[in-house]
N, C-alpha and C positions, 0 to 999 in steps of 0.2 A: 397363314404361318404355323397350323397348330400341325403340317404334314412334316413341319420340317424343323432340327433343332436351331435356335436362335438365341442370341441375349438380350436380357431385358432388362431395364431399369426399373427399381419400385417407384411405386407414387407413395408410400412412407414406409416408415420403420415397419407397421406392422402387416406390409402385405404378406398374404400368402398364396405362392405360387399353385399350390393345390387348388385354389380357387380363384380363377381368374375373374368370374364372375361380380367379385366383388370389388375389382378395381376401379377406382376413382380417381384420374389423374389429377381432378378437382380441387383435392384436398391441397394440391398443391406444394408438397412438403416431402419433398425426394429426397432421401439420404444418399441417393448416389449422383447428385451434380454437386460439385464439390470446390466452390470457392474456397482458395487455401491461402488465398494474400498473395505475398512473394516469396511464398514455401516453395523450394525445388524438390520433387520429391525423387529420389533416387535409388528408390528400393521398391517397387510392386505391393511387398509386405506391410508399409506403411497402409494403404490404401485396403488389401484386401484381408488382413487382419482384424480390422476395425469395423467389418463388415455389418454388424449388429449395431453400433454406434453412428450418431449424430456426428459430425466432426468438420462440418461447415464453419468457415471463418466468414465475417462480414465482408461485404466488397467495399472498399474504398473509393470515393469517386476520385477522379481527374491523378488516380496513381493506377501502377498498372498490377492488374490482379491475375494469379496462374487459375486455370478453371480445370482440374479434372475431371473425370468420370471413371465410373467403376459398375461392373453390372456380374451377372449370372446367366450361366447357360440354361436353358429350359430342360435339356435332356443332359445329368453331370457324367453321363458314359460314352460321350458323346461329343466332337469337335465342334465348334461353333464360332464364327467371325459375321459381327457386323459393324458397320461405321457408322457415327451419329453426329450430327449437326448442333454445334450450339449456337442458338440464339438469345436475343434480350428485346425485352418491351418493357414500356414505364405499366406499372404496376398498376393492376386491376384488380377488384376484388373478384369479381366471375370474370373466366376466362375465355370469353364465348370464341367463335370463329371468326368474328367480325374485330377482334383484337388481335388475335394470332396473325392474321395477315397483314398487321402494321409491323411485324417480329423485323428488326433485321439480324444479320450472321454476325457472332463474335469473332470467331478465326475465319481464317482464309480458307482452311482444307478442313473436312471431317476427321475426327477421331477413330480410330478402329480399336476393336476390340476384339480381341482372339481368346480362345478357349482349349485347349485339349487336356483329357484326362493325365493326371500325371505331371505334368508343366509344373513351372517354379510359382504359379500362381495359385497350384492346389497343394499347399503346403500345410503342416503340421496343426496350424493355429485358424487357418481361414475355413472355411464352408466348401465342401465339394460344389466345383462347377464355379465360382465365385475368379474374378478376374478386374483387370484394370490395366491405363495405360501410361505410361509415363510422360508421353505427349500429352501437351495440356495448350488451349487458347488463351491468348494473351490478351486481357480485358480491360479496359480504360474508360469507366463511364465517365460520360458528364455526371456536374453535381445536380440534381432537381429537386434542393433543398428537403421541403420535409415528404418527398417521396422519393421511388427509387425503382432499379430495375428487375422486372419477374425475370429469370432462366428459364429460357423453353430448350426440350430437347426431342429431335424426332430422329427415326432410322429409318438408314436406305433413302428410297425415295420416297418419302410417305412426308411430301411437304407439305405444311400449314397452306399452301396460298389453294390445293388442291381440295380445300374441306368447303362444301358448301354455307352457306350464313344459316345458322342456327335460329328458326322463328320463334322457340318456346324452350322450357326447359327438358323437353323431352328429346328433341333432336340433339340439343347440346349437348346431354351424357351420353346418348349413343354417339355422335361425333367425336368427342374431344374426352369424355368421361373414360370411357371404357376399352379403348385400344393401347396394347401394352408395346406399341411402337412409339408411345407418347412419354415424356417425364417431366414436370414442372417442378420449379423453387420459387416462389413468390413470400419471400424472408426479409426479415433483416437480421442480423446478429449486432446486439447493443454492449456497449461497457454496463456491467452491473453497477458502478460509481456513476452515481446522479439521480438526483434530487427531482427532477420534472424530465421526462422523455413522451415526446410524442410525434405520430406520424400520420401522413395523410394516402388516401386512396381514393379512387373512381368509381363506383356503384352504375353499373348499367343494366337493364331488364329488358329483355324483348321477349312477349307472348301474343300469339294470335288468336288467342280460342275466344277473343272478347268477352269473358267473364273475370272479375277480380280474382287476382292469385295472392295468396297470403304468403307472405315473405319477412324472414325471421334474421336477425342479426344478433348474434350474440358472442360476448367475449368471454373465454373461458380461459381457464390457468392449468398446468401441470409445473409441480415443483415449488411454485411459490410458495413462501412464507407467509406469516400473517403481519400487516403492517404496509402493505399496498393499495389503493383506491386508484379505478378506473372509470374515464367518463366519458364522452360520444357526443362530438359536436356536427351540426348539417344547416344548410341553409335551408332545410325539410324540417320543422318543426318533430315529427315523427320519429326520427331519426337521433333524434337530442335525448341524453341520457346523464343526470346529474352524478357527481363524484360519488361511486358506489364501492364498497369495499371489497377487493377479490381475495376469491373464497375457495383454495385448491382443490380441483378436482371439479368445481362446480363453473355454472355458465349463469350470467347476468347480461341482459340485454333487451332489445326492444322488437318490433313488428309493424310490419305496416300490409295495405293492402293495396295492390300494382293492377292495373287496368292498362294494357297495351306496354307503351315504350316506357320508360323511365330514366334518368340521366341524372348523376348529384355525386358533389366530393364530401369525401366523411374524413373526420380527424378525430384519431384515437388520443387520450393524453393518458398516460402514467404519472401516478405521484406516490413516493416515499413520504406516509405518516410517520412513519416510524423511522427516523433515520441511520440507526444501528443495525438494522436489517440488513444480512450479506447473504446477497444471491448468490445460491450455485449455479455452476457454468450449465449453462442448454437448459434450466427453467426457462420456460416459454409462457406468453401470453399470445392468444390469438384471436383473431376476430373471422367468424365463420359465418357465413352464407347460408341459412336452409330453406327451401321450398317446403311449406308444409300445405300436404296433402290428405283429404279424411278417403278411407279405404271402410267403408260401412260406419262402424262406431269407432274406429282406431284413427288417431291422428298418425302419418308417418312422414316424418323429416329425411330430408333427402339433400345433402351439400352441393351447392353448388359451385362453391369458394369457399376462398380462406386467403390469409394473408396471416405470417406468423412473425412474432418477436422473439427473438432468443439472446438468452443473455449469457457473454463469454468474454472474459477476461483477457486470454491471449493476444488477442490484434494490438492489445498495445505493448505487449513483451515483442511480437513479431517486428512492427515500427519499429521500435526501440535498436531492433539486433539491426536491421537494413540501413538504418541511419549509422550507425557501427560502421559497417561493411561497406558503405560509401565514401567514409573517410579513411578506408583501406584498413591495414590491417593494424591498425595505432587508432587510440584514443586521442583526441585533443580535449586537454581540461580535465578536471581533478579526477583521480580514481583511486582505489584503494588496491591493495596489493593480496594474494592469495598466500605467497609466501617471501619468505628472503629471497632476494635477487629478481624479485619482478619488475617487470618495467610498465610499459604504456602499452604491450602487448596484448592484446583481445583475441582469442579466448585464452584467459588464463589458464596455466596446466600443472600448476600444483596443488597441494592438497587442498581438499574444502573445507579442512574443520579448525584450522590453526594459525589465520592471519595475523600478522607481526602488526596490522594497522588496528586491532581491537585489543587493549592494554588493560585486562582487568590488573588492579595494583593490591587492594589489598583492604582492610576497614578504616583507613585513613589516609585521606592524598597523599601524591609524594612532596615531601618535602625540598628534595632536589629536583620540582620537576624542570627547570630551566637549563638542567645537566644532563637529566636522563634523555629528555625529550627533544635536545637539540638536536637541531639538521645533522651535525657529527656523530649523533648517537640515533639513526634513522633505521641502521642492517642493526642494530641492535635488540634481541627479544626482553624487552627487562621482564616480563611475567614470565616468561620460561626461566627466567634468571635468578627468581624469586621463587619459584618453585611452590610450594602450598600455602606459601605467605598470599598466593594469586587468589585463592579458592574462597567460594562465595562462602561467607558464614550466615547462618540462621539468627535473627533477634541482634543484627547489627546493622551497620551503614557499612556499602560496597564500594567501593571507590574506581571507577574504568574512563580511561582515556581512549578518545580515538586522535587518528592521527593517518596522515593523505601524503597525496604526492598530485603535483599540477604543470601541466606544459605551459600554460598561459595564466595572465592574471584572471583571477575570477572571483567572486563572491559567492557561496554556498554555506547553506546549513545541513545540520548533523541531527540524525536522530538515533536512539539506540532501543531493538527490544530483547528482552531476554525470553526466549522460547524454549520450553520443554521441549527438549530431544525428540518427543514421539509427535509433536506438532510441527515441524520441521516444513514438514509438505504441504502445509496448507497456510501459504503467504498471506490470502483473504483475511487470516485470522489474526495477522502480526500485531493490530492493532490493540488488539485486548494487552498484550501483553508489553506496552510500550513503558521504557525507564521514566518516571514521571517526577517531579519536584511538585513544591509548596507553592504558589502563587501568594501575592502581597495580601490578597484576599481570604487566605487559607485555604483555598481550594488546591487538590492534587490536578496538575496539569500535564502533559507532553514536554517532557525536556529538550528543548533544542538548542542547538548551539552554533553561533556562525563564524564561518573562517572568511576573511577579507584579504586577499592574496595578492599582492602587490608585483609579485613577482614568480617566474616556474622555481618549482623544487620544494622538496621533502615542505611538511606542515605538522601542524596538531593542536588540540585543544588544550588550552590550558586552565579551563575550569571541566572541572569532570563529573561524566553523571553517576548518580547515587543509587546504587539498587540497594530498597532500604527494606530490611529485615525478607528474606525471599524464603518463600515456606519450601520445604524438602519437596524437591521433583518426583520421589516416588509417590508421594501422595497423589501426584497428577499424571502416574501412571510412567516416568521416564526417570534415568539414572543420573543425568547433570542436565544442564540450559545451556542452548547454544545464543549465542549474544550476534546478534546481525544488527552493523554498521551502516547507516543508510546516508546516501549524502544526494542533494537537489540544489540545482539552482535556486539562489535569492531572489527573492519580487517583493518591492516595498507593501504593493497591493494584494490581500491576501485572496483576490479575485482572480491574479495574474498568477498564482504559486502554483506551479507543475506538482503532478502525483508524486507520491513519494514512491521507490522501486517497489516496496511489496503490493501497492496498487497496480501494478502492472505485471504481477508474476503470473504464472500458470498455478493451477491449484493441484493438480496431478504429483505426485510423489518421483517418477519417471523425469519430470521435466526440471527437477530442484537442482540440480549439479548443473544443467547447462545453463538454467538462469543466473546460478552463482557466478560463472565462469566466465559467462557472456556478456554481465553486469558489471562494468566498470565502479559502479557506485554502491555495490553493497561487497562487504564483508561477511565473515562467517567465521567466529572461533567459539571452540565446546570450551566451557570450563567446569571446573568440580564442585561440588556442593559439601560442604561440613557442618555439622551440628555445633553449636556455641558453647563450649563447656565452658565458657565464664560470661554466661547470657546474662545482659542486668536485669533488671528487677521492674525496671522503667523506660523505655525510648521513647520518644516523638522527634516530629520535626515541624521548623517552624519556619517563615521565609522573615529574612530580618535583609530589609535593603537601605542602603544608604543613598538618602536623598541628594537630586541632580543639582540643588541650588547653592553645593557647599564646593570652597574649590580644593583641588587635588593637596592643597597643602594642609586641609584639615587633619587634626589628629583626633582618631575614633577610640574607643575601646570596646571590644565584645568582653561582656558578662556572663557568668554564670551561676547565679545568686542563691542561695538557700535561704530561709526563714524556716528557723523552728525545725532544722532538720536533726534526725538522730546522730548521733557522734559515732564514727566506727562505721557508718558507708563510705561509699566512694561516687564521685563524681568526673563526668570526663564530658568533653564535646569535639565534633569534627564539623566541616563548614566546607558547601561546594564553594569555587571561584579559585581565582590563579593565586590565592594567597595561603600562609599555612599558620592558618589558625587554629590548631587542634590543640586540644589540652589533652591528656593523657591523661589515665585512672589514676585519680587524686582523694587521697584519704582526707574525709570529714573531720575535721578535728575540732572544730568550731559550729554552733549551731544554726549561726547565720554567717558564715563561710562564705565569701565570693572570689573565683577565680577567673582568667580571663586573659586576652590578648591584646598588646596595642597595637594599632594600625596607622600608617598614612600613606599620602601616593594613589588612592586609587579615584576615579571618576564616573561620578555620580549619575545617571542610576546606574546601583550596582549591588542586585540582588544577589540573596545566598540563602539555600538551602540547608538550616544550622540543622546539627542530629545532636541531641541530647542524650546524655544516659547517668542513672543512678543504680547503684546496687545497694540493695540493706547491709550488706556485709554481718558485722558482729553488737549492729545498732538495733536499738528494740524497733518492731514494729509499728508503723505512724497509727495512731487511733483515730478511730472514722469521725469523731467529732473533732480534731485537732487542726489549729489555725496555721497548719502546715504547707509550705510550697517550694517548689524549684521556677526560677525564672531565669528565661537569658535578655538580655538587655543592651542595646547599643546603644553608648553614649558619646557626646563630644567633649575635648577638650576645652576649655574654656581658653583663652590666650591671643597672641596676635592674630592666627590664620581663622580665627572660629568669631569674628565680628557680628558673627547675625546671631549667634547666641545672646538669651538673654540672662545677663549676672542676676537679677533679682529672680529669677528660677533655679539658682545653680544650687548643687549642696558641693559639699565636700567629699573628694575621692575618700572610699574606703580605704585602708591601710595597708590591703592585701595588694590592690590595684598600684601602689607604688613600684611594685615589685613583677609588675606585667612585663614580658616581653615583646620587644619594639618591631612590627613587622612594615618593613616598605614595599612598595608597591612599585610598581614598572611607572605610573606616571606623574612620580614626585619630580618637579623639576629640577634642573640642570643636576642630575646625580652622577658622580665623578666615578667611576668606574673601570679598576685595575683588576678586573677577574675576568677574563677573556673567555671562556664560555658560557657565560653569564647575562652579558650584554649583549651576543648576537644574536638572542632567540627572539627578543621583544623589539630589539632593536637593531640596525645595520652593524654586521660586526665591523670592529677595527681594533688597529694595534695598539698597546700600550692603552696611557689613560682616555678615557672616551668621555665627552661631554653630554648627557642626554635630557634632553627638553629645550627651549626655547627662556623661559622664565628667567629673571636675575636669581642670580647665587644664593641661595638660604642656606644651605647646610652640606657640608660634602659627605657624603657617604661612599662606603667601597663598594655597594652592587646592590642592588633589589635582594630583599631577602630578610631574615630572621637578628635578631641581635637582643642580648639577653644582657649588655655591658651597659646599660644607660645613658646611649647616645641623646637624646636629648635631655633637657632638664624637664623636672619630673610635673605634671600641670599643677594647679590648687584646688581647682573648681571642674566640674563637669556638669554636664545637662543629659538626664535620660533622654534620646529622641525615639526611640519607639522598641518594643519587645514583645515578649509571648512568655507564657509560663505553664505550669501543671500545678494545682492546688489538690491539696489531698484533705479529705472532707470525713 
């Protein structure tokens, strides 16, 4: 073939066409055999301009996979043309001719690659001589479990069936390893989201020399961070390796001496010992078989075969997009909008950065949530209307609502991420920026919100997220935050929960726009940041939960209590949840002052992340040895609805608590509502007075909401159920 111009496929990314004598097809790592799942390539540039990159994706069993080819002319100054045939065979570590003869064709016809100087494939960004074909083979492999199919290519009429059996490594390297007419891809491309990953292969060996041959099996890694271990299992104890840390760029393995023929199955297992490890795309772990020969005093290792495990998350995105296309151009189920007026048509075409379904509200929750986020206001952008009040503020709570729409009844859960804008292109790292809250043990956990949707139409979470104490994004190399809202189907069993969309995303910036616009369960909104001109001297968050064993008619009050605090300061509090339990900035006029909110009509367990603030103001500083504290306390009012509380543990309410506003939650029985906009959000809308709930009538209330007019008779006693605080020493 040296006498004519021809197109060749590389044996690996490191192939040097000026030194074809170094070619070894047995690396089985050709970057020019391109399984791309169900991606339909419409421009040759997609393949030729990425010639220096490995872009293959995994082959999904029992689904259609498109196999493309690309190559390069041996003489870039002349035209060239070659036909290539793609075959498959069950993976084996060493691809002997005896193995290749069992291969079967993937497609019905050969794929033709053509090149001519100055052609479209010889563009500005492509290397000279590089070409590809828009024609592909459709491959629908069987499910081989822990094994897979190796992909094989030969050019022209150089069929593998013409190869003589190799009786030793030298014949193998000559007949299979060196020809430029062959190329192999023996690789698995796996999702980097895993705890344990394993695969199996078959190892056969032939040697007719009659003397022992030393074979070495090594596991080597490229681009793998610390935190992974590898082990090897086989029925042959010589091929067993216990769990060993993988060190990037180094090899670990075992060796054995073989005389004559050998046949064994091997399983490789990769374990994440550090669950926080994020594997970069196309980081790889390879199992390599080397024959060791002595040349004088020097040992020479020659590769006889290899299998490769690469990590790439893009297959998850590709599969989700295919499912959307199979449903047509519209989405069935829950979806976010990119812009006001969007419907369930995908891909969305609106701007990427101002989703009306991500609604930063301000430093306190929305006291008129039922009106502002009602279905009637679905097409009103509350955040935009509030202007700078919606900006994130340092040293403060910042409340954000999510809303969406659904075409069918469904149950989803939502999460929210505050991403510094320069990190938006790295979805794999979004988990580090999740909006959190405090659980009952005082630990920070990801904030998750449930939406149970019984019918199609607009919807919203009534329990906002709280982005607490955000740092200035400029310290992170950014100038604003990108809020990423995500949704996934709810599942009772944690093992059945689907991945969050960002765990499906591509890692490269060029894919972010496509990912967001094509993923109905992702919404993005940019939001400004301002430093707090009235930052509190102290602020903190605690979890306060209404227990499950109390009836919804139980009357509670949430208190913020001072103990020996200097007069002249200020206190305030806010809370997540669907109740307005906020107390604005209030002056401390009494060293033991108490402020708070009474509420009823909630079904426990009802967790709240409560934010407390204290400003020193004109008050004196707190001595280091003082018995001074601020405490948030949840109390239960004793009386007809609270028989579970014991009166002998009761204490009298403070005088201030008698003046608390009363908040009525949506679960209070038989609320009579004549306020049309309010009832329709928590309950089916109806004209005129509406009876809500099924319990016997207790008291007629205008609507769920907040009242200052003493609707209830004041309680005489209260019992502290739980609380948390900050003590100053």
